[in-house]
Jmol script that loads the backbone (N, CA, C; Angstrom):
load data "model"
ATOM      1  N   UNK A   1      84.445-101.514  -9.602  1.00  0.00           N
ATOM      2  CA  UNK A   1      83.314-102.345  -9.217  1.00  0.00           C
ATOM      3  C   UNK A   1      82.036-101.602  -9.384  1.00  0.00           C
ATOM      4  N   UNK A   2      81.882-100.460  -8.866  1.00  0.00           N
ATOM      5  CA  UNK A   2      80.662 -99.846  -9.036  1.00  0.00           C
ATOM      6  C   UNK A   2      80.251 -99.569 -10.502  1.00  0.00           C
ATOM      7  N   UNK A   3      81.368 -99.038 -11.222  1.00  0.00           N
ATOM      8  CA  UNK A   3      81.239 -98.796 -12.618  1.00  0.00           C
ATOM      9  C   UNK A   3      80.571-100.023 -13.334  1.00  0.00           C
ATOM     10  N   UNK A   4      81.315-101.265 -13.306  1.00  0.00           N
ATOM     11  CA  UNK A   4      81.005-102.351 -13.733  1.00  0.00           C
ATOM     12  C   UNK A   4      79.531-102.745 -13.546  1.00  0.00           C
ATOM     13  N   UNK A   5      79.120-102.588 -12.275  1.00  0.00           N
ATOM     14  CA  UNK A   5      77.711-102.876 -11.834  1.00  0.00           C
ATOM     15  C   UNK A   5      76.683-101.905 -12.586  1.00  0.00           C
ATOM     16  N   UNK A   6      77.118-100.665 -12.640  1.00  0.00           N
ATOM     17  CA  UNK A   6      76.275 -99.687 -13.197  1.00  0.00           C
ATOM     18  C   UNK A   6      76.101 -99.952 -14.868  1.00  0.00           C
ATOM     19  N   UNK A   7      77.260-100.329 -15.434  1.00  0.00           N
ATOM     20  CA  UNK A   7      77.119-100.635 -16.920  1.00  0.00           C
ATOM     21  C   UNK A   7      76.344-101.915 -17.144  1.00  0.00           C
ATOM     22  N   UNK A   8      76.282-102.870 -16.256  1.00  0.00           N
ATOM     23  CA  UNK A   8      75.274-103.920 -16.444  1.00  0.00           C
ATOM     24  C   UNK A   8      73.928-103.557 -16.437  1.00  0.00           C
ATOM     25  N   UNK A   9      73.597-102.565 -15.776  1.00  0.00           N
ATOM     26  CA  UNK A   9      72.310-102.105 -15.454  1.00  0.00           C
ATOM     27  C   UNK A   9      71.857-101.325 -16.645  1.00  0.00           C
ATOM     28  N   UNK A  10      72.600-100.700 -17.519  1.00  0.00           N
ATOM     29  CA  UNK A  10      72.237 -99.902 -18.532  1.00  0.00           C
ATOM     30  C   UNK A  10      71.542-100.859 -19.832  1.00  0.00           C
ATOM     31  N   UNK A  11      71.830-102.068 -19.629  1.00  0.00           N
ATOM     32  CA  UNK A  11      71.314-102.989 -20.398  1.00  0.00           C
ATOM     33  C   UNK A  11      69.871-103.487 -20.193  1.00  0.00           C
ATOM     34  N   UNK A  12      69.384-102.917 -19.009  1.00  0.00           N
ATOM     35  CA  UNK A  12      68.015-103.418 -18.439  1.00  0.00           C
ATOM     36  C   UNK A  12      66.992-102.422 -18.761  1.00  0.00           C
ATOM     37  N   UNK A  13      65.875-102.855 -18.785  1.00  0.00           N
ATOM     38  CA  UNK A  13      64.639-101.905 -18.858  1.00  0.00           C
ATOM     39  C   UNK A  13      63.852-101.950 -17.593  1.00  0.00           C
ATOM     40  N   UNK A  14      62.741-101.185 -17.331  1.00  0.00           N
ATOM     41  CA  UNK A  14      62.199-101.382 -16.203  1.00  0.00           C
ATOM     42  C   UNK A  14      61.269-102.519 -16.077  1.00  0.00           C
ATOM     43  N   UNK A  15      60.963-103.072 -17.256  1.00  0.00           N
ATOM     44  CA  UNK A  15      60.193-104.436 -17.227  1.00  0.00           C
ATOM     45  C   UNK A  15      60.978-105.533 -17.362  1.00  0.00           C
ATOM     46  N   UNK A  16      62.299-105.568 -17.131  1.00  0.00           N
ATOM     47  CA  UNK A  16      63.220-106.670 -17.244  1.00  0.00           C
ATOM     48  C   UNK A  16      62.969-107.601 -15.893  1.00  0.00           C
ATOM     49  N   UNK A  17      63.011-108.921 -16.157  1.00  0.00           N
ATOM     50  CA  UNK A  17      62.865-109.782 -14.970  1.00  0.00           C
ATOM     51  C   UNK A  17      64.187-109.840 -14.194  1.00  0.00           C
ATOM     52  N   UNK A  18      65.235-109.223 -14.619  1.00  0.00           N
ATOM     53  CA  UNK A  18      66.508-109.237 -13.909  1.00  0.00           C
ATOM     54  C   UNK A  18      66.642-107.993 -13.033  1.00  0.00           C
ATOM     55  N   UNK A  19      65.737-107.029 -13.203  1.00  0.00           N
ATOM     56  CA  UNK A  19      65.956-105.778 -12.594  1.00  0.00           C
ATOM     57  C   UNK A  19      66.049-106.033 -11.075  1.00  0.00           C
ATOM     58  N   UNK A  20      65.250-106.810 -10.336  1.00  0.00           N
ATOM     59  CA  UNK A  20      65.149-106.995  -8.925  1.00  0.00           C
ATOM     60  C   UNK A  20      66.655-107.515  -8.540  1.00  0.00           C
ATOM     61  N   UNK A  21      67.236-108.436  -9.288  1.00  0.00           N
ATOM     62  CA  UNK A  21      68.756-108.924  -8.853  1.00  0.00           C
ATOM     63  C   UNK A  21      69.524-107.781  -9.044  1.00  0.00           C
ATOM     64  N   UNK A  22      69.538-107.068 -10.152  1.00  0.00           N
ATOM     65  CA  UNK A  22      70.343-105.998 -10.459  1.00  0.00           C
ATOM     66  C   UNK A  22      70.454-104.840  -9.316  1.00  0.00           C
ATOM     67  N   UNK A  23      69.145-104.469  -8.982  1.00  0.00           N
ATOM     68  CA  UNK A  23      69.104-103.445  -7.771  1.00  0.00           C
ATOM     69  C   UNK A  23      69.640-103.906  -6.631  1.00  0.00           C
ATOM     70  N   UNK A  24      69.577-105.315  -6.124  1.00  0.00           N
ATOM     71  CA  UNK A  24      70.036-105.844  -5.029  1.00  0.00           C
ATOM     72  C   UNK A  24      71.579-105.897  -5.122  1.00  0.00           C
ATOM     73  N   UNK A  25      72.155-106.174  -6.282  1.00  0.00           N
ATOM     74  CA  UNK A  25      73.663-106.250  -6.457  1.00  0.00           C
ATOM     75  C   UNK A  25      74.096-104.849  -6.304  1.00  0.00           C
ATOM     76  N   UNK A  26      73.432-103.662  -6.988  1.00  0.00           N
ATOM     77  CA  UNK A  26      73.878-102.541  -6.950  1.00  0.00           C
ATOM     78  C   UNK A  26      73.886-101.978  -5.657  1.00  0.00           C
ATOM     79  N   UNK A  27      72.827-102.260  -4.816  1.00  0.00           N
ATOM     80  CA  UNK A  27      72.664-101.779  -3.517  1.00  0.00           C
ATOM     81  C   UNK A  27      73.821-102.311  -2.593  1.00  0.00           C
ATOM     82  N   UNK A  28      74.238-103.586  -2.800  1.00  0.00           N
ATOM     83  CA  UNK A  28      75.259-104.225  -1.984  1.00  0.00           C
ATOM     84  C   UNK A  28      76.640-103.599  -2.354  1.00  0.00           C
ATOM     85  N   UNK A  29      76.636-103.381  -3.736  1.00  0.00           N
ATOM     86  CA  UNK A  29      78.065-102.664  -4.265  1.00  0.00           C
ATOM     87  C   UNK A  29      78.255-101.263  -3.575  1.00  0.00           C
ATOM     88  N   UNK A  30      77.122-100.501  -3.533  1.00  0.00           N
ATOM     89  CA  UNK A  30      77.214 -99.180  -3.004  1.00  0.00           C
ATOM     90  C   UNK A  30      77.412 -99.300  -1.442  1.00  0.00           C
ATOM     91  N   UNK A  31      76.867-100.059  -0.772  1.00  0.00           N
ATOM     92  CA  UNK A  31      77.011-100.186   0.766  1.00  0.00           C
ATOM     93  C   UNK A  31      78.441-100.592   1.104  1.00  0.00           C
ATOM     94  N   UNK A  32      79.059-101.530   0.227  1.00  0.00           N
ATOM     95  CA  UNK A  32      80.435-101.974   0.369  1.00  0.00           C
ATOM     96  C   UNK A  32      81.410-100.723   0.195  1.00  0.00           C
ATOM     97  N   UNK A  33      81.300-100.079  -0.918  1.00  0.00           N
ATOM     98  CA  UNK A  33      81.829 -98.834  -1.248  1.00  0.00           C
ATOM     99  C   UNK A  33      81.795 -97.780  -0.140  1.00  0.00           C
ATOM    100  N   UNK A  34      80.511 -97.663   0.361  1.00  0.00           N
ATOM    101  CA  UNK A  34      80.415 -96.599   1.446  1.00  0.00           C
ATOM    102  C   UNK A  34      81.154 -97.053   2.676  1.00  0.00           C
ATOM    103  N   UNK A  35      81.066 -98.437   2.966  1.00  0.00           N
ATOM    104  CA  UNK A  35      81.937 -98.828   4.091  1.00  0.00           C
ATOM    105  C   UNK A  35      83.382 -98.558   3.949  1.00  0.00           C
ATOM    106  N   UNK A  36      83.831 -98.874   2.652  1.00  0.00           N
ATOM    107  CA  UNK A  36      85.358 -98.839   2.518  1.00  0.00           C
ATOM    108  C   UNK A  36      85.653 -97.252   2.591  1.00  0.00           C
ATOM    109  N   UNK A  37      84.824 -96.301   2.144  1.00  0.00           N
ATOM    110  CA  UNK A  37      85.122 -94.923   2.199  1.00  0.00           C
ATOM    111  C   UNK A  37      85.131 -94.608   3.515  1.00  0.00           C
ATOM    112  N   UNK A  38      84.357 -94.964   4.441  1.00  0.00           N
ATOM    113  CA  UNK A  38      84.122 -94.731   5.925  1.00  0.00           C
ATOM    114  C   UNK A  38      85.320 -95.207   6.512  1.00  0.00           C
ATOM    115  N   UNK A  39      85.796 -96.465   6.330  1.00  0.00           N
ATOM    116  CA  UNK A  39      86.883 -97.062   6.868  1.00  0.00           C
ATOM    117  C   UNK A  39      88.324 -96.254   6.546  1.00  0.00           C
ATOM    118  N   UNK A  40      88.325 -95.885   5.251  1.00  0.00           N
ATOM    119  CA  UNK A  40      89.436 -95.089   4.794  1.00  0.00           C
ATOM    120  C   UNK A  40      89.505 -93.591   5.451  1.00  0.00           C
ATOM    121  N   UNK A  41      88.482 -93.061   5.646  1.00  0.00           N
ATOM    122  CA  UNK A  41      88.433 -91.863   6.122  1.00  0.00           C
ATOM    123  C   UNK A  41      88.916 -91.744   7.627  1.00  0.00           C
ATOM    124  N   UNK A  42      88.379 -92.827   8.388  1.00  0.00           N
ATOM    125  CA  UNK A  42      89.090 -93.110   9.789  1.00  0.00           C
ATOM    126  C   UNK A  42      90.541 -93.403   9.583  1.00  0.00           C
ATOM    127  N   UNK A  43      91.042 -94.048   8.841  1.00  0.00           N
ATOM    128  CA  UNK A  43      92.599 -94.384   8.664  1.00  0.00           C
ATOM    129  C   UNK A  43      93.194 -93.143   8.345  1.00  0.00           C
ATOM    130  N   UNK A  44      92.728 -92.278   7.539  1.00  0.00           N
ATOM    131  CA  UNK A  44      93.371 -90.896   7.202  1.00  0.00           C
ATOM    132  C   UNK A  44      93.411 -90.064   8.334  1.00  0.00           C
ATOM    133  N   UNK A  45      92.205 -90.117   9.198  1.00  0.00           N
ATOM    134  CA  UNK A  45      92.343 -89.341  10.543  1.00  0.00           C
ATOM    135  C   UNK A  45      93.276 -89.913  11.517  1.00  0.00           C
ATOM    136  N   UNK A  46      93.442 -91.142  11.605  1.00  0.00           N
ATOM    137  CA  UNK A  46      94.509 -91.824  12.542  1.00  0.00           C
ATOM    138  C   UNK A  46      95.925 -91.368  12.165  1.00  0.00           C
ATOM    139  N   UNK A  47      96.063 -91.432  10.643  1.00  0.00           N
ATOM    140  CA  UNK A  47      97.321 -91.097  10.256  1.00  0.00           C
ATOM    141  C   UNK A  47      97.886 -89.729  10.501  1.00  0.00           C
ATOM    142  N   UNK A  48      96.787 -88.600  10.331  1.00  0.00           N
ATOM    143  CA  UNK A  48      97.021 -87.386  10.599  1.00  0.00           C
ATOM    144  C   UNK A  48      97.419 -87.235  12.169  1.00  0.00           C
ATOM    145  N   UNK A  49      96.780 -87.998  12.859  1.00  0.00           N
ATOM    146  CA  UNK A  49      97.146 -87.772  14.279  1.00  0.00           C
ATOM    147  C   UNK A  49      98.488 -88.270  14.647  1.00  0.00           C
ATOM    148  N   UNK A  50      98.871 -89.329  13.899  1.00  0.00           N
ATOM    149  CA  UNK A  50     100.236 -89.950  14.304  1.00  0.00           C
ATOM    150  C   UNK A  50     101.390 -88.896  13.669  1.00  0.00           C
ATOM    151  N   UNK A  51     100.936 -88.559  12.392  1.00  0.00           N
ATOM    152  CA  UNK A  51     101.937 -87.441  11.835  1.00  0.00           C
ATOM    153  C   UNK A  51     102.236 -86.181  12.587  1.00  0.00           C
ATOM    154  N   UNK A  52     100.988 -85.627  13.103  1.00  0.00           N
ATOM    155  CA  UNK A  52     100.981 -84.398  13.868  1.00  0.00           C
ATOM    156  C   UNK A  52     101.709 -84.748  15.158  1.00  0.00           C
ATOM    157  N   UNK A  53     101.634 -86.041  15.741  1.00  0.00           N
ATOM    158  CA  UNK A  53     102.297 -86.208  16.833  1.00  0.00           C
ATOM    159  C   UNK A  53     103.901 -86.368  16.815  1.00  0.00           C
ATOM    160  N   UNK A  54     104.362 -86.617  15.509  1.00  0.00           N
ATOM    161  CA  UNK A  54     105.706 -86.531  15.235  1.00  0.00           C
ATOM    162  C   UNK A  54     106.320 -85.259  15.376  1.00  0.00           C
ATOM    163  N   UNK A  55     105.514 -84.211  15.120  1.00  0.00           N
ATOM    164  CA  UNK A  55     105.998 -82.890  15.340  1.00  0.00           C
ATOM    165  C   UNK A  55     106.161 -82.376  16.635  1.00  0.00           C
ATOM    166  N   UNK A  56     105.514 -83.013  17.617  1.00  0.00           N
ATOM    167  CA  UNK A  56     105.399 -82.475  19.078  1.00  0.00           C
ATOM    168  C   UNK A  56     106.044 -83.476  20.001  1.00  0.00           C
ATOM    169  N   UNK A  57     106.303 -84.701  19.525  1.00  0.00           N
ATOM    170  CA  UNK A  57     106.811 -85.755  20.546  1.00  0.00           C
ATOM    171  C   UNK A  57     108.192 -85.530  21.049  1.00  0.00           C
ATOM    172  N   UNK A  58     108.477 -86.363  21.937  1.00  0.00           N
ATOM    173  CA  UNK A  58     109.714 -86.298  22.697  1.00  0.00           C
ATOM    174  C   UNK A  58     110.733 -86.700  21.606  1.00  0.00           C
ATOM    175  N   UNK A  59     112.019 -86.032  21.735  1.00  0.00           N
ATOM    176  CA  UNK A  59     113.087 -86.362  20.794  1.00  0.00           C
ATOM    177  C   UNK A  59     113.904 -87.559  21.185  1.00  0.00           C
ATOM    178  N   UNK A  60     113.232 -88.777  20.730  1.00  0.00           N
ATOM    179  CA  UNK A  60     114.078 -89.878  21.138  1.00  0.00           C
ATOM    180  C   UNK A  60     113.663 -91.071  20.162  1.00  0.00           C
ATOM    181  N   UNK A  61     114.800 -92.011  20.025  1.00  0.00           N
ATOM    182  CA  UNK A  61     114.358 -92.927  18.933  1.00  0.00           C
ATOM    183  C   UNK A  61     113.257 -93.956  19.299  1.00  0.00           C
ATOM    184  N   UNK A  62     113.116 -94.170  20.595  1.00  0.00           N
ATOM    185  CA  UNK A  62     111.826 -95.132  20.928  1.00  0.00           C
ATOM    186  C   UNK A  62     110.528 -94.399  20.605  1.00  0.00           C
ATOM    187  N   UNK A  63     110.321 -93.170  20.949  1.00  0.00           N
ATOM    188  CA  UNK A  63     109.177 -92.369  20.580  1.00  0.00           C
ATOM    189  C   UNK A  63     108.950 -92.322  19.088  1.00  0.00           C
ATOM    190  N   UNK A  64     110.069 -92.095  18.384  1.00  0.00           N
ATOM    191  CA  UNK A  64     109.781 -91.981  16.826  1.00  0.00           C
ATOM    192  C   UNK A  64     109.549 -93.301  16.370  1.00  0.00           C
ATOM    193  N   UNK A  65     110.184 -94.463  16.847  1.00  0.00           N
ATOM    194  CA  UNK A  65     110.081 -95.700  16.473  1.00  0.00           C
ATOM    195  C   UNK A  65     108.660 -96.086  16.832  1.00  0.00           C
ATOM    196  N   UNK A  66     108.055 -95.938  17.939  1.00  0.00           N
ATOM    197  CA  UNK A  66     106.604 -96.410  18.337  1.00  0.00           C
ATOM    198  C   UNK A  66     105.735 -95.688  17.294  1.00  0.00           C
ATOM    199  N   UNK A  67     105.840 -94.351  17.173  1.00  0.00           N
ATOM    200  CA  UNK A  67     104.854 -93.619  16.129  1.00  0.00           C
ATOM    201  C   UNK A  67     104.955 -94.163  14.614  1.00  0.00           C
ATOM    202  N   UNK A  68     106.240 -94.428  14.370  1.00  0.00           N
ATOM    203  CA  UNK A  68     106.433 -94.763  12.910  1.00  0.00           C
ATOM    204  C   UNK A  68     106.033 -96.253  12.726  1.00  0.00           C
ATOM    205  N   UNK A  69     105.980 -97.018  13.983  1.00  0.00           N
ATOM    206  CA  UNK A  69     105.544 -98.296  13.915  1.00  0.00           C
ATOM    207  C   UNK A  69     103.970 -98.375  13.707  1.00  0.00           C
ATOM    208  N   UNK A  70     103.321 -97.522  14.300  1.00  0.00           N
ATOM    209  CA  UNK A  70     101.903 -97.160  14.311  1.00  0.00           C
ATOM    210  C   UNK A  70     101.431 -96.907  12.899  1.00  0.00           C
ATOM    211  N   UNK A  71     102.328 -95.926  12.405  1.00  0.00           N
ATOM    212  CA  UNK A  71     101.995 -95.663  10.835  1.00  0.00           C
ATOM    213  C   UNK A  71     102.105 -96.688   9.942  1.00  0.00           C
ATOM    214  N   UNK A  72     103.368 -97.501  10.076  1.00  0.00           N
ATOM    215  CA  UNK A  72     103.481 -98.591   9.185  1.00  0.00           C
ATOM    216  C   UNK A  72     102.403 -99.758   9.454  1.00  0.00           C
ATOM    217  N   UNK A  73     101.912-100.029  10.712  1.00  0.00           N
ATOM    218  CA  UNK A  73     101.037-101.006  10.906  1.00  0.00           C
ATOM    219  C   UNK A  73      99.742-100.541  10.071  1.00  0.00           C
ATOM    220  N   UNK A  74      99.268 -99.311  10.118  1.00  0.00           N
ATOM    221  CA  UNK A  74      98.154 -98.710   9.589  1.00  0.00           C
ATOM    222  C   UNK A  74      98.119 -98.893   8.018  1.00  0.00           C
ATOM    223  N   UNK A  75      99.301 -98.562   7.456  1.00  0.00           N
ATOM    224  CA  UNK A  75      99.426 -98.573   6.090  1.00  0.00           C
ATOM    225  C   UNK A  75      99.399-100.068   5.677  1.00  0.00           C
ATOM    226  N   UNK A  76     100.052-100.974   6.426  1.00  0.00           N
ATOM    227  CA  UNK A  76     100.182-102.453   6.074  1.00  0.00           C
ATOM    228  C   UNK A  76      98.649-103.014   6.133  1.00  0.00           C
ATOM    229  N   UNK A  77      97.935-102.641   7.039  1.00  0.00           N
ATOM    230  CA  UNK A  77      96.642-103.067   7.409  1.00  0.00           C
ATOM    231  C   UNK A  77      95.663-102.516   6.117  1.00  0.00           C
ATOM    232  N   UNK A  78      95.957-101.308   5.801  1.00  0.00           N
ATOM    233  CA  UNK A  78      95.182-100.723   4.678  1.00  0.00           C
ATOM    234  C   UNK A  78      95.509-101.530   3.269  1.00  0.00           C
ATOM    235  N   UNK A  79      96.737-101.915   3.141  1.00  0.00           N
ATOM    236  CA  UNK A  79      97.210-102.551   1.941  1.00  0.00           C
ATOM    237  C   UNK A  79      96.465-103.887   1.761  1.00  0.00           C
ATOM    238  N   UNK A  80      96.152-104.619   2.952  1.00  0.00           N
ATOM    239  CA  UNK A  80      95.325-105.821   2.919  1.00  0.00           C
ATOM    240  C   UNK A  80      94.008-105.750   2.441  1.00  0.00           C
ATOM    241  N   UNK A  81      93.431-104.490   2.693  1.00  0.00           N
ATOM    242  CA  UNK A  81      92.037-104.196   2.312  1.00  0.00           C
ATOM    243  C   UNK A  81      91.947-103.915   0.676  1.00  0.00           C
ATOM    244  N   UNK A  82      93.134-103.757   0.113  1.00  0.00           N
ATOM    245  CA  UNK A  82      93.097-103.720  -1.374  1.00  0.00           C
ATOM    246  C   UNK A  82      92.397-102.441  -1.774  1.00  0.00           C
ATOM    247  N   UNK A  83      92.495-101.249  -1.352  1.00  0.00           N
ATOM    248  CA  UNK A  83      92.079-100.036  -1.853  1.00  0.00           C
ATOM    249  C   UNK A  83      92.629 -99.822  -3.194  1.00  0.00           C
ATOM    250  N   UNK A  84      91.767 -99.007  -3.969  1.00  0.00           N
ATOM    251  CA  UNK A  84      92.322 -98.513  -5.266  1.00  0.00           C
ATOM    252  C   UNK A  84      93.279 -97.429  -4.991  1.00  0.00           C
ATOM    253  N   UNK A  85      94.225 -97.472  -5.977  1.00  0.00           N
ATOM    254  CA  UNK A  85      95.280 -96.220  -6.032  1.00  0.00           C
ATOM    255  C   UNK A  85      95.802 -96.095  -4.703  1.00  0.00           C
ATOM    256  N   UNK A  86      96.104 -97.237  -4.130  1.00  0.00           N
ATOM    257  CA  UNK A  86      96.915 -97.373  -2.834  1.00  0.00           C
ATOM    258  C   UNK A  86      98.358 -96.931  -3.118  1.00  0.00           C
ATOM    259  N   UNK A  87      99.076 -97.329  -3.871  1.00  0.00           N
ATOM    260  CA  UNK A  87     100.559 -96.909  -4.061  1.00  0.00           C
ATOM    261  C   UNK A  87     100.571 -95.420  -4.271  1.00  0.00           C
ATOM    262  N   UNK A  88      99.567 -94.753  -4.927  1.00  0.00           N
ATOM    263  CA  UNK A  88      99.654 -93.498  -5.097  1.00  0.00           C
ATOM    264  C   UNK A  88      99.538 -92.693  -3.743  1.00  0.00           C
ATOM    265  N   UNK A  89      98.564 -93.325  -2.831  1.00  0.00           N
ATOM    266  CA  UNK A  89      98.360 -92.614  -1.548  1.00  0.00           C
ATOM    267  C   UNK A  89      99.521 -92.877  -0.769  1.00  0.00           C
ATOM    268  N   UNK A  90     100.059 -94.025  -0.731  1.00  0.00           N
ATOM    269  CA  UNK A  90     101.410 -94.255   0.079  1.00  0.00           C
ATOM    270  C   UNK A  90     102.548 -93.335  -0.432  1.00  0.00           C
ATOM    271  N   UNK A  91     102.695 -93.105  -1.766  1.00  0.00           N
ATOM    272  CA  UNK A  91     103.580 -92.066  -2.246  1.00  0.00           C
ATOM    273  C   UNK A  91     103.536 -90.711  -1.511  1.00  0.00           C
ATOM    274  N   UNK A  92     102.353 -90.248  -1.417  1.00  0.00           N
ATOM    275  CA  UNK A  92     101.716 -89.049  -0.924  1.00  0.00           C
ATOM    276  C   UNK A  92     101.898 -89.042   0.699  1.00  0.00           C
ATOM    277  N   UNK A  93     101.841 -90.141   1.325  1.00  0.00           N
ATOM    278  CA  UNK A  93     102.075 -90.240   2.684  1.00  0.00           C
ATOM    279  C   UNK A  93     103.607 -90.203   2.924  1.00  0.00           C
ATOM    280  N   UNK A  94     104.330 -90.790   2.188  1.00  0.00           N
ATOM    281  CA  UNK A  94     105.788 -90.810   2.348  1.00  0.00           C
ATOM    282  C   UNK A  94     106.253 -89.360   2.089  1.00  0.00           C
ATOM    283  N   UNK A  95     105.788 -88.463   1.155  1.00  0.00           N
ATOM    284  CA  UNK A  95     106.169 -87.231   1.118  1.00  0.00           C
ATOM    285  C   UNK A  95     105.876 -86.284   2.300  1.00  0.00           C
ATOM    286  N   UNK A  96     104.567 -86.650   2.691  1.00  0.00           N
ATOM    287  CA  UNK A  96     104.132 -85.807   4.084  1.00  0.00           C
ATOM    288  C   UNK A  96     105.209 -86.202   5.165  1.00  0.00           C
ATOM    289  N   UNK A  97     105.502 -87.378   5.366  1.00  0.00           N
ATOM    290  CA  UNK A  97     106.336 -87.890   6.383  1.00  0.00           C
ATOM    291  C   UNK A  97     107.828 -87.169   6.312  1.00  0.00           C
ATOM    292  N   UNK A  98     108.255 -87.071   4.974  1.00  0.00           N
ATOM    293  CA  UNK A  98     109.550 -86.589   4.778  1.00  0.00           C
ATOM    294  C   UNK A  98     109.658 -85.074   5.113  1.00  0.00           C
ATOM    295  N   UNK A  99     108.430 -84.371   4.999  1.00  0.00           N
ATOM    296  CA  UNK A  99     108.381 -83.016   5.132  1.00  0.00           C
ATOM    297  C   UNK A  99     108.255 -82.750   6.809  1.00  0.00           C
ATOM    298  N   UNK A 100     107.744 -83.661   7.407  1.00  0.00           N
ATOM    299  CA  UNK A 100     107.604 -83.462   8.891  1.00  0.00           C
ATOM    300  C   UNK A 100     108.782 -83.564   9.573  1.00  0.00           C
TER     301      UNK A 100
END
end "model"
wireframe off; spacefill off
backbone 0.3
color backbone group
């Protein structure tokens, strides 16, 4: 999305009457991207906490189930936000969980 917005701007000049609209759209796109990055960073931190808790938690089906449920909920919520390369990220998470 950002690359699409940037490529539209390459056709403009400093005296173009469309420059103001372009700058506004670019700023909105960058802000949206920044928000997604911040959200995904928080999600990553939460998942790290959940995964690390698997290493030290009580050895019981309920405890494992609760933690895995939190992980699944976090992944499902992230899927709804339509992050790019989501499937690759989930594959990496699966590998990390298998190693834990």
